[in-house]
C-alpha positions, 0 to 999 in steps of 0.5 A, a space after each residue: 244296916 248290914 248283917 254282921 258277925 264275928 269269926 276265926 277262919 281256919 287256914 287254907 291246908 286245915 279247910 281243904 284237909 277237911 274238905 278232902 275227907 268228906 264225901 265227894 257226893 255231899 252237898 257242902 257249903 263253899 269252902 271259902 265260907 267255911 269259919 268259927 262264928 264267935 258272935 252273930 250280930 245280925 243287921 247292924 251298922 258296921 262303923 261303930 262295931 269296928 270301933 268297939 272290936 279295936 279294943 278288945 283284948 287279946 287273949 293271945 295266939 293259940 291253938 286249934 283242930 277241926 276234930 269229929 262232927 255232929 249236927 243242928 237239925 239239918 245242918 252238918 258240922 265239923 267240931 274244934 278241940 284244942 285249946 277251947 279255954 283261949 278260943 271262949 276268953 276271945 268270945 266272951 272279950 268280944 261278946 262283952 265288949 259289944 253289949 257294952 257298947 250297945 250290940 248284945 247276943 244272944 245268951 245261948 252257950 258257946 259250941 264252937 263248930 264249923 257248919 260244912 252242910 245244911 242238908 241232912 246227910 248221914 254218909 257226912 255226918 259218919 264221915 265228920 264223926 271219925 275226922 281229926 284234923 291237924 292243929 292249926 294256930 289261931 292268929 286273927 279274927 274277923 268281922 265280916 259282913 253277910 249280904 246276898 250270900 257273900 261274906 266280906 271280911 271288913 277287918 282283921 284284928 290280930 291276936 
């Protein structure tokens, strides 16, 4: 068993732009971990999850951008705008397929975001609130393994 989640990764240009806009003194999570979680599975075997995700219908490519921000407890996050209907369709398709396959996830409402820090930081929150990045195409999603603080993309599927 390993901790798994399904995610969309923004392209490097979008991540670099966001990183460049944030205060230099802020304690941020590593940029290579920045992603939008679609479904968090927790401890689950990878092989059957991979089999399920191979058959998820695609909404086709769509466009998002990182904009605004907020916090959950002490965590600071960048918000997401753009074709949120297509993002929700992808998330629901993934979630429904996993649930039917025996891997249910929680029923909390989906609030797409990209966590940039787990520390309270008023300057960071203020910067995120005024941030508006450039649009970028979403062309794939990934199954990601989290182990010992490291993320590894186990598989990626095109939209």
